[in-house]
Jmol script that loads the backbone (N, CA, C; Angstrom):
load data "model"
ATOM      1  N   UNK A   1     -93.648 -84.236-165.012  1.00  0.00           N
ATOM      2  CA  UNK A   1     -92.441 -84.162-164.201  1.00  0.00           C
ATOM      3  C   UNK A   1     -91.303 -84.839-164.968  1.00  0.00           C
ATOM      4  N   UNK A   2     -90.211 -84.152-165.049  1.00  0.00           N
ATOM      5  CA  UNK A   2     -89.063 -84.689-165.760  1.00  0.00           C
ATOM      6  C   UNK A   2     -88.195 -85.515-164.818  1.00  0.00           C
ATOM      7  N   UNK A   3     -87.230 -86.201-165.384  1.00  0.00           N
ATOM      8  CA  UNK A   3     -86.294 -86.985-164.574  1.00  0.00           C
ATOM      9  C   UNK A   3     -85.492 -86.068-163.652  1.00  0.00           C
ATOM     10  N   UNK A   4     -85.162 -84.880-164.125  1.00  0.00           N
ATOM     11  CA  UNK A   4     -84.422 -83.924-163.302  1.00  0.00           C
ATOM     12  C   UNK A   4     -85.239 -83.500-162.084  1.00  0.00           C
ATOM     13  N   UNK A   5     -86.537 -83.267-162.284  1.00  0.00           N
ATOM     14  CA  UNK A   5     -87.402 -82.924-161.156  1.00  0.00           C
ATOM     15  C   UNK A   5     -87.458 -84.077-160.152  1.00  0.00           C
ATOM     16  N   UNK A   6     -87.573 -85.293-160.680  1.00  0.00           N
ATOM     17  CA  UNK A   6     -87.648 -86.462-159.805  1.00  0.00           C
ATOM     18  C   UNK A   6     -86.374 -86.620-158.984  1.00  0.00           C
ATOM     19  N   UNK A   7     -85.217 -86.500-159.613  1.00  0.00           N
ATOM     20  CA  UNK A   7     -83.958 -86.623-158.886  1.00  0.00           C
ATOM     21  C   UNK A   7     -83.789 -85.508-157.860  1.00  0.00           C
ATOM     22  N   UNK A   8     -84.174 -84.312-158.224  1.00  0.00           N
ATOM     23  CA  UNK A   8     -84.124 -83.183-157.295  1.00  0.00           C
ATOM     24  C   UNK A   8     -85.014 -83.457-156.084  1.00  0.00           C
ATOM     25  N   UNK A   9     -86.226 -83.919-156.336  1.00  0.00           N
ATOM     26  CA  UNK A   9     -87.160 -84.217-155.246  1.00  0.00           C
ATOM     27  C   UNK A   9     -86.651 -85.370-154.386  1.00  0.00           C
ATOM     28  N   UNK A  10     -86.080 -86.392-155.005  1.00  0.00           N
ATOM     29  CA  UNK A  10     -85.576 -87.542-154.249  1.00  0.00           C
ATOM     30  C   UNK A  10     -84.420 -87.149-153.344  1.00  0.00           C
ATOM     31  N   UNK A  11     -83.488 -86.382-153.860  1.00  0.00           N
ATOM     32  CA  UNK A  11     -82.346 -85.955-153.045  1.00  0.00           C
ATOM     33  C   UNK A  11     -82.774 -84.996-151.938  1.00  0.00           C
ATOM     34  N   UNK A  12     -83.719 -84.113-152.232  1.00  0.00           N
ATOM     35  CA  UNK A  12     -84.223 -83.197-151.197  1.00  0.00           C
ATOM     36  C   UNK A  12     -84.954 -83.977-150.113  1.00  0.00           C
ATOM     37  N   UNK A  13     -85.726 -84.989-150.492  1.00  0.00           N
ATOM     38  CA  UNK A  13     -86.417 -85.827-149.510  1.00  0.00           C
ATOM     39  C   UNK A  13     -85.411 -86.560-148.637  1.00  0.00           C
ATOM     40  N   UNK A  14     -84.375 -87.093-149.237  1.00  0.00           N
ATOM     41  CA  UNK A  14     -83.318 -87.783-148.491  1.00  0.00           C
ATOM     42  C   UNK A  14     -82.687 -86.853-147.463  1.00  0.00           C
ATOM     43  N   UNK A  15     -82.346 -85.660-147.882  1.00  0.00           N
ATOM     44  CA  UNK A  15     -81.666 -84.720-146.981  1.00  0.00           C
ATOM     45  C   UNK A  15     -82.585 -84.216-145.879  1.00  0.00           C
ATOM     46  N   UNK A  16     -83.800 -83.859-146.219  1.00  0.00           N
ATOM     47  CA  UNK A  16     -84.737 -83.379-145.207  1.00  0.00           C
ATOM     48  C   UNK A  16     -85.057 -84.477-144.186  1.00  0.00           C
ATOM     49  N   UNK A  17     -85.145 -85.714-144.649  1.00  0.00           N
ATOM     50  CA  UNK A  17     -85.375 -86.828-143.726  1.00  0.00           C
ATOM     51  C   UNK A  17     -84.211 -86.963-142.753  1.00  0.00           C
ATOM     52  N   UNK A  18     -82.990 -86.889-143.245  1.00  0.00           N
ATOM     53  CA  UNK A  18     -81.833 -86.961-142.360  1.00  0.00           C
ATOM     54  C   UNK A  18     -81.808 -85.810-141.360  1.00  0.00           C
ATOM     55  N   UNK A  19     -82.130 -84.622-141.824  1.00  0.00           N
ATOM     56  CA  UNK A  19     -82.126 -83.454-140.943  1.00  0.00           C
ATOM     57  C   UNK A  19     -83.096 -83.643-139.777  1.00  0.00           C
ATOM     58  N   UNK A  20     -84.318 -84.024-140.091  1.00  0.00           N
ATOM     59  CA  UNK A  20     -85.333 -84.141-139.051  1.00  0.00           C
ATOM     60  C   UNK A  20     -85.088 -85.355-138.168  1.00  0.00           C
ATOM     61  N   UNK A  21     -84.626 -86.446-138.751  1.00  0.00           N
ATOM     62  CA  UNK A  21     -84.442 -87.690-138.007  1.00  0.00           C
ATOM     63  C   UNK A  21     -83.261 -87.660-137.045  1.00  0.00           C
ATOM     64  N   UNK A  22     -82.117 -87.102-137.468  1.00  0.00           N
ATOM     65  CA  UNK A  22     -80.899 -87.257-136.682  1.00  0.00           C
ATOM     66  C   UNK A  22     -80.188 -85.982-136.273  1.00  0.00           C
ATOM     67  N   UNK A  23     -80.245 -84.965-137.083  1.00  0.00           N
ATOM     68  CA  UNK A  23     -79.343 -83.838-136.880  1.00  0.00           C
ATOM     69  C   UNK A  23     -79.953 -82.762-135.998  1.00  0.00           C
ATOM     70  N   UNK A  24     -79.084 -81.980-135.377  1.00  0.00           N
ATOM     71  CA  UNK A  24     -79.569 -80.946-134.461  1.00  0.00           C
ATOM     72  C   UNK A  24     -79.902 -79.647-135.172  1.00  0.00           C
ATOM     73  N   UNK A  25     -79.231 -79.357-136.269  1.00  0.00           N
ATOM     74  CA  UNK A  25     -79.494 -78.126-136.998  1.00  0.00           C
ATOM     75  C   UNK A  25     -78.878 -76.921-136.316  1.00  0.00           C
ATOM     76  N   UNK A  26     -78.998 -75.773-136.952  1.00  0.00           N
ATOM     77  CA  UNK A  26     -78.440 -74.562-136.338  1.00  0.00           C
ATOM     78  C   UNK A  26     -79.192 -74.212-135.059  1.00  0.00           C
ATOM     79  N   UNK A  27     -78.429 -73.880-134.041  1.00  0.00           N
ATOM     80  CA  UNK A  27     -78.979 -73.517-132.734  1.00  0.00           C
ATOM     81  C   UNK A  27     -79.853 -74.628-132.144  1.00  0.00           C
ATOM     82  N   UNK A  28     -79.591 -75.883-132.522  1.00  0.00           N
ATOM     83  CA  UNK A  28     -80.314 -77.065-132.029  1.00  0.00           C
ATOM     84  C   UNK A  28     -81.820 -76.968-132.284  1.00  0.00           C
ATOM     85  N   UNK A  29     -82.208 -76.305-133.349  1.00  0.00           N
ATOM     86  CA  UNK A  29     -83.634 -76.122-133.617  1.00  0.00           C
ATOM     87  C   UNK A  29     -84.325 -77.448-133.913  1.00  0.00           C
ATOM     88  N   UNK A  30     -83.661 -78.349-134.629  1.00  0.00           N
ATOM     89  CA  UNK A  30     -84.283 -79.633-134.940  1.00  0.00           C
ATOM     90  C   UNK A  30     -84.275 -80.565-133.728  1.00  0.00           C
ATOM     91  N   UNK A  31     -83.261 -80.439-132.881  1.00  0.00           N
ATOM     92  CA  UNK A  31     -83.254 -81.191-131.629  1.00  0.00           C
ATOM     93  C   UNK A  31     -84.408 -80.768-130.731  1.00  0.00           C
ATOM     94  N   UNK A  32     -84.659 -79.475-130.671  1.00  0.00           N
ATOM     95  CA  UNK A  32     -85.789 -78.966-129.881  1.00  0.00           C
ATOM     96  C   UNK A  32     -87.119 -79.382-130.496  1.00  0.00           C
ATOM     97  N   UNK A  33     -87.166 -79.449-131.831  1.00  0.00           N
ATOM     98  CA  UNK A  33     -88.385 -79.915-132.483  1.00  0.00           C
ATOM     99  C   UNK A  33     -88.672 -81.361-132.106  1.00  0.00           C
ATOM    100  N   UNK A  34     -87.644 -82.214-132.117  1.00  0.00           N
ATOM    101  CA  UNK A  34     -87.840 -83.612-131.740  1.00  0.00           C
ATOM    102  C   UNK A  34     -88.289 -83.728-130.283  1.00  0.00           C
ATOM    103  N   UNK A  35     -87.730 -82.906-129.405  1.00  0.00           N
ATOM    104  CA  UNK A  35     -88.151 -82.912-128.006  1.00  0.00           C
ATOM    105  C   UNK A  35     -89.612 -82.481-127.892  1.00  0.00           C
ATOM    106  N   UNK A  36     -89.992 -81.438-128.622  1.00  0.00           N
ATOM    107  CA  UNK A  36     -91.379 -80.985-128.624  1.00  0.00           C
ATOM    108  C   UNK A  36     -92.314 -82.081-129.140  1.00  0.00           C
ATOM    109  N   UNK A  37     -91.846 -82.859-130.124  1.00  0.00           N
ATOM    110  CA  UNK A  37     -92.661 -83.917-130.717  1.00  0.00           C
ATOM    111  C   UNK A  37     -92.773 -85.141-129.812  1.00  0.00           C
ATOM    112  N   UNK A  38     -91.995 -85.176-128.731  1.00  0.00           N
ATOM    113  CA  UNK A  38     -92.122 -86.276-127.784  1.00  0.00           C
ATOM    114  C   UNK A  38     -90.973 -87.260-127.762  1.00  0.00           C
ATOM    115  N   UNK A  39     -89.885 -86.946-128.426  1.00  0.00           N
ATOM    116  CA  UNK A  39     -88.717 -87.826-128.393  1.00  0.00           C
ATOM    117  C   UNK A  39     -87.951 -87.551-127.096  1.00  0.00           C
ATOM    118  N   UNK A  40     -87.726 -88.596-126.321  1.00  0.00           N
ATOM    119  CA  UNK A  40     -86.911 -88.494-125.113  1.00  0.00           C
ATOM    120  C   UNK A  40     -85.733 -89.452-125.274  1.00  0.00           C
ATOM    121  N   UNK A  41     -84.834 -89.439-124.312  1.00  0.00           N
ATOM    122  CA  UNK A  41     -83.641 -90.275-124.401  1.00  0.00           C
ATOM    123  C   UNK A  41     -83.496 -91.085-123.121  1.00  0.00           C
ATOM    124  N   UNK A  42     -83.100 -92.364-123.276  1.00  0.00           N
ATOM    125  CA  UNK A  42     -82.910 -93.214-122.106  1.00  0.00           C
ATOM    126  C   UNK A  42     -81.538 -92.949-121.494  1.00  0.00           C
ATOM    127  N   UNK A  43     -81.162 -93.737-120.511  1.00  0.00           N
ATOM    128  CA  UNK A  43     -79.900 -93.509-119.794  1.00  0.00           C
ATOM    129  C   UNK A  43     -78.676 -93.741-120.680  1.00  0.00           C
ATOM    130  N   UNK A  44     -78.861 -94.419-121.803  1.00  0.00           N
ATOM    131  CA  UNK A  44     -77.749 -94.671-122.726  1.00  0.00           C
ATOM    132  C   UNK A  44     -77.784 -93.729-123.928  1.00  0.00           C
ATOM    133  N   UNK A  45     -78.566 -92.670-123.853  1.00  0.00           N
ATOM    134  CA  UNK A  45     -78.735 -91.666-124.912  1.00  0.00           C
ATOM    135  C   UNK A  45     -79.365 -92.215-126.178  1.00  0.00           C
ATOM    136  N   UNK A  46     -80.148 -93.271-126.053  1.00  0.00           N
ATOM    137  CA  UNK A  46     -80.902 -93.798-127.182  1.00  0.00           C
ATOM    138  C   UNK A  46     -82.251 -93.090-127.251  1.00  0.00           C
ATOM    139  N   UNK A  47     -82.685 -92.660-128.443  1.00  0.00           N
ATOM    140  CA  UNK A  47     -83.975 -91.975-128.542  1.00  0.00           C
ATOM    141  C   UNK A  47     -85.132 -92.930-128.273  1.00  0.00           C
ATOM    142  N   UNK A  48     -86.146 -92.422-127.563  1.00  0.00           N
ATOM    143  CA  UNK A  48     -87.323 -93.199-127.201  1.00  0.00           C
ATOM    144  C   UNK A  48     -88.559 -92.415-127.633  1.00  0.00           C
ATOM    145  N   UNK A  49     -89.506 -93.121-128.232  1.00  0.00           N
ATOM    146  CA  UNK A  49     -90.737 -92.498-128.699  1.00  0.00           C
ATOM    147  C   UNK A  49     -91.757 -92.425-127.572  1.00  0.00           C
ATOM    148  N   UNK A  50     -92.482 -91.310-127.515  1.00  0.00           N
ATOM    149  CA  UNK A  50     -93.549 -91.136-126.532  1.00  0.00           C
ATOM    150  C   UNK A  50     -94.880 -90.806-127.195  1.00  0.00           C
ATOM    151  N   UNK A  51     -95.055 -91.180-128.429  1.00  0.00           N
ATOM    152  CA  UNK A  51     -96.299 -90.897-129.145  1.00  0.00           C
ATOM    153  C   UNK A  51     -96.156 -91.208-130.617  1.00  0.00           C
ATOM    154  N   UNK A  52     -97.231 -90.987-131.342  1.00  0.00           N
ATOM    155  CA  UNK A  52     -97.236 -91.295-132.769  1.00  0.00           C
ATOM    156  C   UNK A  52     -96.305 -90.391-133.573  1.00  0.00           C
ATOM    157  N   UNK A  53     -96.311 -89.100-133.264  1.00  0.00           N
ATOM    158  CA  UNK A  53     -95.446 -88.182-133.996  1.00  0.00           C
ATOM    159  C   UNK A  53     -93.975 -88.497-133.759  1.00  0.00           C
ATOM    160  N   UNK A  54     -93.617 -88.736-132.526  1.00  0.00           N
ATOM    161  CA  UNK A  54     -92.218 -89.059-132.237  1.00  0.00           C
ATOM    162  C   UNK A  54     -91.827 -90.411-132.823  1.00  0.00           C
ATOM    163  N   UNK A  55     -92.769 -91.343-132.880  1.00  0.00           N
ATOM    164  CA  UNK A  55     -92.478 -92.637-133.510  1.00  0.00           C
ATOM    165  C   UNK A  55     -92.198 -92.457-135.000  1.00  0.00           C
ATOM    166  N   UNK A  56     -92.947 -91.580-135.645  1.00  0.00           N
ATOM    167  CA  UNK A  56     -92.728 -91.319-137.071  1.00  0.00           C
ATOM    168  C   UNK A  56     -91.394 -90.625-137.305  1.00  0.00           C
ATOM    169  N   UNK A  57     -90.997 -89.752-136.387  1.00  0.00           N
ATOM    170  CA  UNK A  57     -89.723 -89.052-136.524  1.00  0.00           C
ATOM    171  C   UNK A  57     -88.550 -90.006-136.313  1.00  0.00           C
ATOM    172  N   UNK A  58     -88.705 -90.968-135.419  1.00  0.00           N
ATOM    173  CA  UNK A  58     -87.608 -91.886-135.129  1.00  0.00           C
ATOM    174  C   UNK A  58     -87.449 -92.996-136.164  1.00  0.00           C
ATOM    175  N   UNK A  59     -88.430 -93.154-137.038  1.00  0.00           N
ATOM    176  CA  UNK A  59     -88.334 -94.157-138.101  1.00  0.00           C
ATOM    177  C   UNK A  59     -88.003 -93.437-139.409  1.00  0.00           C
ATOM    178  N   UNK A  60     -86.766 -93.535-139.902  1.00  0.00           N
ATOM    179  CA  UNK A  60     -86.419 -92.798-141.126  1.00  0.00           C
ATOM    180  C   UNK A  60     -87.220 -93.253-142.341  1.00  0.00           C
ATOM    181  N   UNK A  61     -87.651 -94.501-142.350  1.00  0.00           N
ATOM    182  CA  UNK A  61     -88.436 -94.989-143.481  1.00  0.00           C
ATOM    183  C   UNK A  61     -89.834 -94.362-143.481  1.00  0.00           C
ATOM    184  N   UNK A  62     -90.442 -94.290-142.309  1.00  0.00           N
ATOM    185  CA  UNK A  62     -91.762 -93.651-142.178  1.00  0.00           C
ATOM    186  C   UNK A  62     -91.656 -92.160-142.460  1.00  0.00           C
ATOM    187  N   UNK A  63     -90.657 -91.527-141.883  1.00  0.00           N
ATOM    188  CA  UNK A  63     -90.479 -90.091-142.039  1.00  0.00           C
ATOM    189  C   UNK A  63     -90.250 -89.715-143.502  1.00  0.00           C
ATOM    190  N   UNK A  64     -89.494 -90.544-144.227  1.00  0.00           N
ATOM    191  CA  UNK A  64     -89.223 -90.220-145.632  1.00  0.00           C
ATOM    192  C   UNK A  64     -90.492 -90.247-146.469  1.00  0.00           C
ATOM    193  N   UNK A  65     -91.465 -91.084-146.092  1.00  0.00           N
ATOM    194  CA  UNK A  65     -92.741 -91.101-146.815  1.00  0.00           C
ATOM    195  C   UNK A  65     -93.453 -89.761-146.636  1.00  0.00           C
ATOM    196  N   UNK A  66     -93.502 -89.274-145.395  1.00  0.00           N
ATOM    197  CA  UNK A  66     -94.191 -88.008-145.124  1.00  0.00           C
ATOM    198  C   UNK A  66     -93.455 -86.826-145.756  1.00  0.00           C
ATOM    199  N   UNK A  67     -92.151 -86.842-145.695  1.00  0.00           N
ATOM    200  CA  UNK A  67     -91.376 -85.778-146.342  1.00  0.00           C
ATOM    201  C   UNK A  67     -91.584 -85.838-147.851  1.00  0.00           C
ATOM    202  N   UNK A  68     -91.591 -87.041-148.410  1.00  0.00           N
ATOM    203  CA  UNK A  68     -91.828 -87.212-149.841  1.00  0.00           C
ATOM    204  C   UNK A  68     -93.190 -86.698-150.268  1.00  0.00           C
ATOM    205  N   UNK A  69     -94.195 -86.912-149.428  1.00  0.00           N
ATOM    206  CA  UNK A  69     -95.533 -86.388-149.727  1.00  0.00           C
ATOM    207  C   UNK A  69     -95.501 -84.861-149.757  1.00  0.00           C
ATOM    208  N   UNK A  70     -94.823 -84.262-148.792  1.00  0.00           N
ATOM    209  CA  UNK A  70     -94.722 -82.800-148.759  1.00  0.00           C
ATOM    210  C   UNK A  70     -93.992 -82.243-149.969  1.00  0.00           C
ATOM    211  N   UNK A  71     -92.903 -82.886-150.357  1.00  0.00           N
ATOM    212  CA  UNK A  71     -92.141 -82.439-151.532  1.00  0.00           C
ATOM    213  C   UNK A  71     -92.984 -82.598-152.797  1.00  0.00           C
ATOM    214  N   UNK A  72     -93.722 -83.692-152.890  1.00  0.00           N
ATOM    215  CA  UNK A  72     -94.588 -83.916-154.052  1.00  0.00           C
ATOM    216  C   UNK A  72     -95.675 -82.852-154.131  1.00  0.00           C
ATOM    217  N   UNK A  73     -96.288 -82.539-152.996  1.00  0.00           N
ATOM    218  CA  UNK A  73     -97.314 -81.494-152.982  1.00  0.00           C
ATOM    219  C   UNK A  73     -96.718 -80.161-153.419  1.00  0.00           C
ATOM    220  N   UNK A  74     -95.525 -79.843-152.931  1.00  0.00           N
ATOM    221  CA  UNK A  74     -94.859 -78.603-153.338  1.00  0.00           C
ATOM    222  C   UNK A  74     -94.673 -78.561-154.854  1.00  0.00           C
ATOM    223  N   UNK A  75     -94.201 -79.660-155.432  1.00  0.00           N
ATOM    224  CA  UNK A  75     -93.983 -79.684-156.877  1.00  0.00           C
ATOM    225  C   UNK A  75     -95.288 -79.610-157.663  1.00  0.00           C
ATOM    226  N   UNK A  76     -96.326 -80.294-157.198  1.00  0.00           N
ATOM    227  CA  UNK A  76     -97.615 -80.264-157.901  1.00  0.00           C
ATOM    228  C   UNK A  76     -98.207 -78.862-157.872  1.00  0.00           C
ATOM    229  N   UNK A  77     -98.191 -78.243-156.698  1.00  0.00           N
ATOM    230  CA  UNK A  77     -98.729 -76.884-156.584  1.00  0.00           C
ATOM    231  C   UNK A  77     -97.914 -75.929-157.463  1.00  0.00           C
ATOM    232  N   UNK A  78     -96.603 -76.086-157.465  1.00  0.00           N
ATOM    233  CA  UNK A  78     -95.758 -75.221-158.292  1.00  0.00           C
ATOM    234  C   UNK A  78     -96.064 -75.411-159.776  1.00  0.00           C
ATOM    235  N   UNK A  79     -96.301 -76.662-160.186  1.00  0.00           N
ATOM    236  CA  UNK A  79     -96.641 -76.905-161.595  1.00  0.00           C
ATOM    237  C   UNK A  79     -97.993 -76.304-161.952  1.00  0.00           C
ATOM    238  N   UNK A  80     -98.955 -76.418-161.049  1.00  0.00           N
ATOM    239  CA  UNK A  80    -100.277 -75.859-161.318  1.00  0.00           C
ATOM    240  C   UNK A  80    -100.245 -74.339-161.405  1.00  0.00           C
ATOM    241  N   UNK A  81     -99.359 -73.725-160.654  1.00  0.00           N
ATOM    242  CA  UNK A  81     -99.245 -72.271-160.647  1.00  0.00           C
ATOM    243  C   UNK A  81     -98.203 -71.755-161.633  1.00  0.00           C
ATOM    244  N   UNK A  82     -97.641 -72.654-162.422  1.00  0.00           N
ATOM    245  CA  UNK A  82     -96.568 -72.304-163.360  1.00  0.00           C
ATOM    246  C   UNK A  82     -95.403 -71.631-162.635  1.00  0.00           C
ATOM    247  N   UNK A  83     -95.068 -72.154-161.469  1.00  0.00           N
ATOM    248  CA  UNK A  83     -93.979 -71.601-160.667  1.00  0.00           C
ATOM    249  C   UNK A  83     -92.965 -72.693-160.332  1.00  0.00           C
ATOM    250  N   UNK A  84     -92.679 -73.538-161.327  1.00  0.00           N
ATOM    251  CA  UNK A  84     -91.741 -74.636-161.099  1.00  0.00           C
ATOM    252  C   UNK A  84     -90.362 -74.132-160.686  1.00  0.00           C
ATOM    253  N   UNK A  85     -89.960 -73.000-161.210  1.00  0.00           N
ATOM    254  CA  UNK A  85     -88.648 -72.456-160.872  1.00  0.00           C
ATOM    255  C   UNK A  85     -88.557 -72.145-159.391  1.00  0.00           C
ATOM    256  N   UNK A  86     -89.628 -71.636-158.805  1.00  0.00           N
ATOM    257  CA  UNK A  86     -89.639 -71.336-157.377  1.00  0.00           C
ATOM    258  C   UNK A  86     -89.462 -72.621-156.576  1.00  0.00           C
ATOM    259  N   UNK A  87     -90.189 -73.673-156.935  1.00  0.00           N
ATOM    260  CA  UNK A  87     -90.071 -74.949-156.235  1.00  0.00           C
ATOM    261  C   UNK A  87     -88.665 -75.519-156.379  1.00  0.00           C
ATOM    262  N   UNK A  88     -88.087 -75.384-157.549  1.00  0.00           N
ATOM    263  CA  UNK A  88     -86.727 -75.892-157.759  1.00  0.00           C
ATOM    264  C   UNK A  88     -85.743 -75.132-156.882  1.00  0.00           C
ATOM    265  N   UNK A  89     -85.894 -73.814-156.793  1.00  0.00           N
ATOM    266  CA  UNK A  89     -84.990 -73.031-155.946  1.00  0.00           C
ATOM    267  C   UNK A  89     -85.168 -73.359-154.467  1.00  0.00           C
ATOM    268  N   UNK A  90     -86.377 -73.742-154.058  1.00  0.00           N
ATOM    269  CA  UNK A  90     -86.603 -74.151-152.669  1.00  0.00           C
ATOM    270  C   UNK A  90     -85.942 -75.499-152.393  1.00  0.00           C
ATOM    271  N   UNK A  91     -86.060 -76.431-153.327  1.00  0.00           N
ATOM    272  CA  UNK A  91     -85.553 -77.792-153.115  1.00  0.00           C
ATOM    273  C   UNK A  91     -84.077 -77.951-153.442  1.00  0.00           C
ATOM    274  N   UNK A  92     -83.531 -77.101-154.289  1.00  0.00           N
ATOM    275  CA  UNK A  92     -82.158 -77.258-154.755  1.00  0.00           C
ATOM    276  C   UNK A  92     -81.114 -77.301-153.640  1.00  0.00           C
ATOM    277  N   UNK A  93     -81.124 -76.418-152.645  1.00  0.00           N
ATOM    278  CA  UNK A  93     -80.110 -76.517-151.590  1.00  0.00           C
ATOM    279  C   UNK A  93     -80.162 -77.846-150.841  1.00  0.00           C
ATOM    280  N   UNK A  94     -81.379 -78.342-150.586  1.00  0.00           N
ATOM    281  CA  UNK A  94     -81.511 -79.620-149.888  1.00  0.00           C
ATOM    282  C   UNK A  94     -81.045 -80.774-150.766  1.00  0.00           C
ATOM    283  N   UNK A  95     -81.319 -80.689-152.066  1.00  0.00           N
ATOM    284  CA  UNK A  95     -80.884 -81.740-152.988  1.00  0.00           C
ATOM    285  C   UNK A  95     -79.362 -81.775-153.103  1.00  0.00           C
ATOM    286  N   UNK A  96     -78.741 -80.607-153.217  1.00  0.00           N
ATOM    287  CA  UNK A  96     -77.280 -80.561-153.293  1.00  0.00           C
ATOM    288  C   UNK A  96     -76.648 -81.080-152.001  1.00  0.00           C
ATOM    289  N   UNK A  97     -77.198 -80.678-150.880  1.00  0.00           N
ATOM    290  CA  UNK A  97     -76.700 -81.168-149.602  1.00  0.00           C
ATOM    291  C   UNK A  97     -76.927 -82.669-149.478  1.00  0.00           C
ATOM    292  N   UNK A  98     -78.078 -83.145-149.939  1.00  0.00           N
ATOM    293  CA  UNK A  98     -78.367 -84.579-149.899  1.00  0.00           C
ATOM    294  C   UNK A  98     -77.378 -85.376-150.734  1.00  0.00           C
ATOM    295  N   UNK A  99     -77.033 -84.865-151.900  1.00  0.00           N
ATOM    296  CA  UNK A  99     -76.050 -85.546-152.742  1.00  0.00           C
ATOM    297  C   UNK A  99     -74.681 -85.557-152.074  1.00  0.00           C
ATOM    298  N   UNK A 100     -74.314 -84.441-151.466  1.00  0.00           N
ATOM    299  CA  UNK A 100     -73.022 -84.381-150.774  1.00  0.00           C
ATOM    300  C   UNK A 100     -72.974 -85.366-149.606  1.00  0.00           C
ATOM    301  N   UNK A 101     -74.039 -85.425-148.832  1.00  0.00           N
ATOM    302  CA  UNK A 101     -74.085 -86.361-147.699  1.00  0.00           C
ATOM    303  C   UNK A 101     -74.056 -87.798-148.202  1.00  0.00           C
ATOM    304  N   UNK A 102     -74.827 -88.080-149.259  1.00  0.00           N
ATOM    305  CA  UNK A 102     -74.838 -89.421-149.821  1.00  0.00           C
ATOM    306  C   UNK A 102     -73.456 -89.839-150.294  1.00  0.00           C
ATOM    307  N   UNK A 103     -72.786 -88.960-151.015  1.00  0.00           N
ATOM    308  CA  UNK A 103     -71.435 -89.277-151.494  1.00  0.00           C
ATOM    309  C   UNK A 103     -70.466 -89.461-150.348  1.00  0.00           C
ATOM    310  N   UNK A 104     -70.594 -88.628-149.337  1.00  0.00           N
ATOM    311  CA  UNK A 104     -69.699 -88.730-148.177  1.00  0.00           C
ATOM    312  C   UNK A 104     -69.914 -90.050-147.444  1.00  0.00           C
ATOM    313  N   UNK A 105     -71.145 -90.455-147.263  1.00  0.00           N
ATOM    314  CA  UNK A 105     -71.439 -91.673-146.498  1.00  0.00           C
ATOM    315  C   UNK A 105     -71.169 -92.954-147.287  1.00  0.00           C
ATOM    316  N   UNK A 106     -71.543 -92.981-148.551  1.00  0.00           N
ATOM    317  CA  UNK A 106     -71.526 -94.239-149.284  1.00  0.00           C
ATOM    318  C   UNK A 106     -70.430 -94.361-150.324  1.00  0.00           C
ATOM    319  N   UNK A 107     -69.845 -93.272-150.729  1.00  0.00           N
ATOM    320  CA  UNK A 107     -68.770 -93.345-151.714  1.00  0.00           C
ATOM    321  C   UNK A 107     -67.418 -93.058-151.095  1.00  0.00           C
ATOM    322  N   UNK A 108     -67.415 -92.657-149.821  1.00  0.00           N
ATOM    323  CA  UNK A 108     -66.165 -92.395-149.141  1.00  0.00           C
ATOM    324  C   UNK A 108     -65.466 -91.128-149.604  1.00  0.00           C
ATOM    325  N   UNK A 109     -66.216 -90.242-150.222  1.00  0.00           N
ATOM    326  CA  UNK A 109     -65.627 -89.001-150.720  1.00  0.00           C
ATOM    327  C   UNK A 109     -65.384 -88.056-149.570  1.00  0.00           C
TER     328      UNK A 109
END
end "model"
wireframe off; spacefill off
backbone 0.3
color backbone group
C-alpha cells in the first residue's frame, strides 16, 4: 500500500464516518438508517442509543474503527484481485468530499 492509498483510505473513512454519524443524506436515507439501528431522540433532540449498534453509530471514534476496517478490507481484496483501480474509484468521491469537509471545518475555507 502506498502513501497515496493510505491518504485516500483515511479521507474516505473520515467522510463515511461523518455521513453515518451525523448527516441525513439524500432523501434522509442515513437518518432512517440510524432510526432502524435504534437511535432515538430525547425531548431536546439529542440522540439516544437503544442498543449496541446505535451506540456504535453515535460514537464517531468507535464508528471510524468499523468504517476503517471495511475500507481496509476493500483495499486488500482489490489488491488480491489486481483491481486496485476499482477500489480507488469507489473511495475517491468519499476522499475528495472528506478533504473538502475537513478544509471547511478546520481551515475555514
